[in-house]
Each structure stands twice: as C-alpha cells, then as structure tokens.
C-alpha positions, 0 to 999 in steps of 0.5 A: 858769413865765415869769409867776411868775418875772415876778411874784415879781421885781415883788414883790422889787423893790418890797421884798418879801423884802429885809429879810435884805439891808441897803443898805450904809447899814444895815451901818454905816459905809461902805465905804473909798474905791475906792483903798483898799479894791480891793486891785487886783482888778477883773472884768470883763463885757463894757465893765462892771468890777467891784472887789473890796473888801478880804476880811475880816482874816485872809483869803489869796487861793486861786486862781480859779474860771470857772464856777459848777454852780448855774446853769441854763445855762453862762455865764461866770463869774470869780471869786477864792477867799479863804480862811482856816483851813477857810473860803472865800468866793468873790467873783465875777462871771457874765455873760450875763443880760441882763434882770431875767426872765432872771436870776432864771431862772438858779439853780433852787432859789433865792429871789429878793429885791432888793439895792439896789433889783437883783434877786437871788438866794439859795441853799445848796448841798448842801454848806453854802455859802451864795450871794448874786447879784444883776444889778448891770446888763444882763450883770453879775451879782455873786456872792458865796459863802462856807462857814458860817463865814464867811457872815455876810461876804457882807453887808459884801462885798457893801456893798464892791462898785465899778463902772466902765467898762472902758476 
C-alpha cells in the first residue's frame, strides 16, 4: 500500500490530476495584500503561521474546530468555522504530517491531486461536505471544507492563504 501511495504521489506532483484545482493565477485577479485580506486570523503549526483570507461576502464567524473526523490518525487540528445562512465553511491547519508519503495516507477515501506543486487530498463526507487539504510545509497542512452551497468558494479561499514564520 505504501508503494502505491508513493507512485500516486509521484503522478500527482508531476501534474496528473491537478486540472481541477487551478493555481491562483488561473482564478482571475490576484488575492489582496496580506494586510487587507487576513482579518487578523492566523493559525500556527510549530514555527509556521497560516493567515486565513477574508471570507466570501455575507459570511460570519461561527466558531472553531479542533479535530477532523476524516483523519486516519489523531493529529492536531486548528480552525475557524464560517457561516452564511445554512451553509458553512471550515478553514484551518492540520499539524504533524512531515512527509508527502505520510500526508497521502491521512484520509482513507480521498483522491490524491496537487496544489501549487504540493501534494493535496480531496474527499467528500457522508454529510456532503467537500474537503480539500494540501501539505504546505513539512508538519503543516492547510485544510478547507465547505457545504455544497459554498463549495465553489474553496478555490478562492485557498488562493488567499498566506504563510509566515512564527516569531
């Protein structure tokens, strides 16, 4: 199984399967500057700080989360929940996966792809939530999920994520 994961990872990183998650340049206008777009919401995994972009219009902060039920093993997760009417969006980080081989085994029923040259996973839950996560750096994965009415926003939110070293 490990060998299969490594082969799939190689194909994903070489461009196979990356068509459905465009690079930020393909989305249209570039994301706003970090000062204007991050609303002061930063999450940390070790020395890596992940800045969350401004959410789509009409979204209000609705809480936070500290675990992901889809993961095959318990890892630290930190995130913020946003809501618009009956729809929700989850944006956060998952700390702990250090290698690409380790990352690709985190969600059992996921599809392997790539995002900006990094390994990424896509999956849907039984409740219809669409999930997307990529390994940004060793030890830091960025996680974005949304209910069906907001799923189209996942790409735009992913394009606005910013990184910085923790002080």
